[in-house]
N, C-alpha and C positions, 0 to 999 in steps of 0.2 A: 917186146921190141929190141931194137940193138943195144947192148949195155952202156957203149960208147954214149950214144945220142942221148939215151936217160940220164946218164952225168952230167952231159951238157947243156940238158933241160933242166934239171936240175940247180945247176950254177947259174943260168939266166934267171930263176923262180928267185934265188936267194939275193941276186942284185937288186932282182925288182923290189925286194921289202927292204933292203937297206936305202934304195934311192928310186922312189915309185915315179921319178918324173922321166926315167927311161923311157918310161910305154910313150910318152909325146915326142919320141922322136920320128921324124917322117918316115925314116925307113920300116917303120914298124908301124905304120896307118891299118895294114891288112890282121896285123894281131889287136889292134885296138877295135876293129869293127868288128873283130869276131868276139871279143871279149863281151860287147856291148850287144850283141844279138842274143847270149846268154842270160842278159839281165845285168851284168853288171856294172856297177858304178866306178870310175876311174878319177881317182885324186885331181886336182886340178892342177893345171901347168905352173909351176915356178920359175922362178928365176936363177935357179943355186946352178951350180956346174953340174954338167951333165955328162957322165962319161962315153956316153955314146955319142954325144958333140960333135959334128964337121968342121971342119976348119973355117970355114965362113960363117961360122954361126954366131959367135961373138962378135962381128960387125954389123951382124944383121940385128943384133938386142943390143949394140950401140947408138944404132941408127935411127931405130924404133922402140923406145923406152916404154912411151906410151900407151903401145899396143897392149901390155900385159893389165889383163883386168885389175882395180884395185876394188878388194873386199875390206867391210868397214872391220871394223877391231872387234873381237870375239875373246869374252874370257874364258878362260883355259875349260873349265868346267861346262864351258856353252858348247868349245869346238870337240870337247872329246865326246857330246852326245848327235854331234852332227856328223862324227867319223861314222863311215860305213864298216859294220864289224867285218874283219878281215879271218875268215875262219883257217886255223891252222891244221898241217900235214897231217895225216894218219899213217902210222905204221901199219902196213896189212903184209901177212904174211902168205907165201902161195906164189910157184911162178904163172907166168900167164903167157900165150902163145898170141904170134902175130894174126888177126882175123884173116878168115880166107874169104876174100873179097871177090875171088873169082865169077864164070858164070855159074848158074845153079846146078843141080843135078837134075836129070832124068827123072818126071815124076810119073805116074801112073794114071789114066783119064777114069775120073770116079761114076762116070757115067757109063762104062765097059759094063757088058754083060758078061760073065766069067762062067764059062763052061765046066764040067767035070774035068775035059781033057785038060785045060789052063791050068786048072787047080794040081794037076799030077804033075803037067810037066815044071811050074813054078816050084811045086816041093822038092822035085828033082835038083833045081837050079840053086835052093838053098841048099841040099844037101851037098853040092859041089862047095857053094862058096863057105860053109865051115869048114870042109875039108882045106881050102886052100888060105883058110884063116889059123887054121891051127899048125899048115907049114909054114906062114908067117909071111905068106902072101896077100899081102892086105887089096890091093889094085885089083888083083884077080878076081877077090871076093866080094869086091865092091859090084864089078861088072855081071857076075852069076845074079847077085842080089838084084841090080839092075833089070835084069833080064826079067828073074821073079816078078818082081815090083809092075812091071808092063803087063805081064801076062797076067795077076791078080792084084790089083789095084785095090782091092777092099781088103786085104788083109793088113789090120796094121801091127802084127809080130813082124812082117817082112820090113816096113819101114824103120821098125825098132831094132831090129840087128842091121839094119845097114846104118842106122843112126851109131850103133856101137861101134862099128869099124870106122867111122868117121872120127869118133873121138881117140880110136888106136891111131889114127893118121894126124892128127893133131888141127881135124879142121872142125871147129865148135859150131860154124854159123851154117855148114851142111847137114851136121848132126839136130841143131836146133831144127832146122827146115825138115828132117825126115820124122823126127819127134815129135812136132806140129802135127805132121801129117797122120801118127799113131795115134795121136791122141784125138782128132777131129773123127776117127775111125771108131774110136775105143774110147770112151772118155776115161776108163777105170783102167789104162794101160798101164802096168808099174813100171815097164822098160822104157815107154814116154816119157813120163816123168823123171827115170831114173838118168837117163842119158843125156836129157835137156838138160837137166839140174848139172850134171856133169861138164857138159859142153859151158854153159853158161859162168861158170866158176873158171875154166880157161880162159873166160873174156873178163875176168874178175868183177861181174854180175854177182855178187858174194849175197846179197838179201835174195835175190830170186832164185839162185841156185838154192842156198837153204831150202826155200820154199818148197821148191821141186822136189829134190830129195826127201824132206819129211814126208811130204806126202806119198812118194814111191816105197819108204820103209813102213808107212801104215797099211800099203797094199799089199806087199811084197818083200819082208826086210830081208837082205842079204848083209853079209860081211862088208862087201865091197863099196855099198851105199853106207854101212858106220863107219868105214874107214875115212870116206872122201867128206862125211860130214863133219868128222873131227877136224880137218883141216880148214872148211868150208865157215863152221859156226862161231867160232872168234873172231874172225874178219866180220860177220853179217852182225854181232853184237856190238862191235867197236864202232861199225858205221851208225849202228841206231845209237847208241849212247852219244856220237859225236853230232849227230843230228838233232837229237833231245835237248843237247847240251846249250846247240846256238839256236835252237828254238825258243827254248829259256831265255837266253841273251837278247834277242831280239824282241820277247813282248816284254822284258825290263827296260830296254831301250826305248821302246814305244810307249810306256808307261812314264817314264820320266820326260821323254817329249812333251805328252798328254800335258802332265803336271805343270812342267815350264811352261806350257802355252797359257794354261788357265792362271797362272801367278801372274803371267805378263800381263791377262786380257786383266786381272785384280787391280795390279799397281797400275794400268791404264786407267780403269773406271776411278779410282782415288784418288787420281791425278788431277781427272775430270773435277770430281768433287769437292778437292781442296781449291782448284782455279776457280771455281764457281763460287764457292763461300767468300771470294776477295773482288771478283768483277763485281761491279757495279754501274757500270757505265749505261746510257740507254738502248745501246744496241744489245745488250747481253740480260735485260730484265725477264724480259718475259721467258728465257732459259732460267733466270736467279729462279724466279717464282716459281718454279719446277721442283718438287721435291728431289731431292739428294739421294739416291740409294745405289752406291757402289755395285750389289751385287745384281741390281737390277739393270744398272746400264751396261754393264758388263753381258747380261745376257741378252740384250738388243740390239748389239752392235749398229749401232747410228750409222748412217748412209749406207747401209748394205740392205740387200733382198734377203731374208733369213728362209732358207727351205727348212719347212715342217716334217720329218718322217715317222712322229707318233703323236696318239691322242692328249698322252700326258705331256710332251713337248710344246705342243699347242699351248693346253691349260697354262703352262711356264712362263711363256711369253706374253699371252692375255694378263696374267697375273701382273706380271714386271710391268707391263704399261698402266695398268690399273692404278699400283703403285706411285709411278712418276706423272699419273693424268696425263697420259700421251695417246693421241688419236691412233687407231690402229686401221690398215687397211689390208684386208684378208682375203688375197688371190687365188682363186680355186682354177685349175688349169689343168691340161694333160699333154703327153706326149705326142700324142697323135692329131691335136687339135691345130688347123690351120692359122686360125685368127690367133691362136694364142700364142705360136711363135712371131707374127707379127709383134701383140703386145709386151713380149717379153724386155727387148732392149728397152723401150719407151718407158717400162715399170721401171727395171734399174737405173734409168736415169733420174726419174722422178724421185728414187730411194736416194739418189746421190745429193739430189736438190733439196729435199727437204726431209733434214737431219734428225730433225725431231717430231715427226711421223713414222711409226713402226711399219714397216712394209713385210708382211708375210705372206708366203707363197704353198699352197697346199697342191698334191697330185692326188685327183680323185679315183685313181686306178690305186693308189696307195692307201689312201687313207678314205675308203668309200662311209666308212660308218660316219664319219665326221661330215663328209658332206652330203651326205642323208640329214643329218641332225641341222646342217645348215641348208637345208629346202636347195641345193643344188638344181638345177632340173637344166641347164646347158653351161656350157664355159667358152670364153673367160665370164667369168664373176667375181665382181670387187665387191665387198661387205665393208662401209664403215662403222668401226666401232667404236664408242668411246666409253670408259668406265664398265667395261664388259657388254654393253647391249648395243644391238645395233639400232644406227641412227639413221645410215642410209646406204644404197647399192646400187653399183652400174653395171648390165648387162650386157654381153657382147664385147665387140673390139671397138671401144668407141674412146678414140685418143682425146677427143676436144672435150667429150662428157667427162672423162676421168678427170681432167686436168681442171675443170672445172668444177666441181665437187670438191677437190682436196683443197682450191684454193680457198672456197667458200667453208669449209668445216677448218682449214686451217685458221681460219681469221676469227673463228668462235673462241671464248677462254673455255 
């Protein structure tokens, strides 16, 4: 790429690092769309001064101060965990070339039956190409090799040879196409791997280049491969180390989020537990009579439908319900079931309404053994479970029947 353009791009990235709000300028909408298409998360728009702000931006900000989203306060450590990890730039060695994105070169028809005469003429064209290459006439060499390939499209060596000339011409994409064709004909073509690796190195595809060059070296070692590998391998190693570093950081960040969420749930459960000990009004007597177990309360997620994904998880929820003397409704469903899709929002609404009942959901295709253990013959099926034992059930998309039995069993002590 043009050195001046690269310098300007680096300067722009540096500006974005120092003030990410630049990215929210209207003129960069296309760039934001591109970043988000790659999966990037952009920082929220801030009220701070923006170096790219237009002349009327200040007036617009004053005119509509309430339009800016107001976020709740976060403790510094919480905000640090929520921030997206921004990967640092890598210093890689080696010069890259501008990709050749022109029309692809002519390729031979693999279905062509090649006669002996065609093979002989193709060899003569190849010889002319080699002479032209030795005289530095690379474009003329390409023409002779193209003629040879059209005459004998089943020759891997012809494609690999033309790929080598494209490498010399700094046309890496053309070289890759020819190398791919050579490897399709002969998967053990050392030259195919060699020139594809060299071409990918020109494009900065360091890891793929190193992989191809290593295979070429094993098939047919030569000094040129070794020379290119010495330049390619350090970059490939840096990229691999960089990837491992940020994968580790992301795993650590995810573990921190999970631990913080676990602590939050436990804190909420403890708050419910402490509140329950103090409340003595008639409205909460039934709830206060329930044994208070913070771990069990945290596991049951009052007011929500809990999706079960393992037998152990099902057993844990059942045990927690027994400890709290809660009624459990165990709903067996399937993604392909039309009546189940009808009942899903109804079941969710019932869970929000009856917060002291445990609403579980099991997909029979995911936990077939559990479905068999409960003798599920059709879906949807709703089991009513008290103290770990089935006390009733509803089969089918029977909304009124389900509501009636919930009311009946919820009223029982």
